[in-house]
C-alpha positions, 0 to 999 in steps of 0.5 A, a space after each residue: 567398864 573398868 574399875 579400879 579401886 584403890 590401896 593397901 587394904 585398910 577397913 577404909 579400903 575395904 568400905 569403899 570397895 564394898 561400896 562400889 561393888 554394890 553401885 555397880 549390882 543396883 545401878 546393872 551395869 557391867 564392869 569389872 572391879 579391881 583393887 589394887 593394894 601396890 603401892 607403885 602402882 597407886 601412885 602411878 595414879 597420880 593418888 597420894 591419899 587412898 582409900 580411891 575410886 579409878 572408874 575406866 583410868 580417871 582418877 573419880 575420888 581420892 581420901 575418902 569413901 565414896 557413897 554408893 548415889 555417887 557411884 552411881 553416877 559415875 557408872 551411870 554414865 
């Protein structure tokens, strides 16, 4: 599983990345988590608000900090 946290590195983006890491660990799934800070790469996903979370190429969240429970539903499928 490939998970990307999109954002410039702001506090909200860091919290999102932490929630993703914790949710993946709690769900017991194997995933590669990457932070994407390049504005052009972020725009390539059609995302214009951050933080955003992309799971296996599918944009799951934009402009908010998702909860660990939300993230677990995305990674447990």
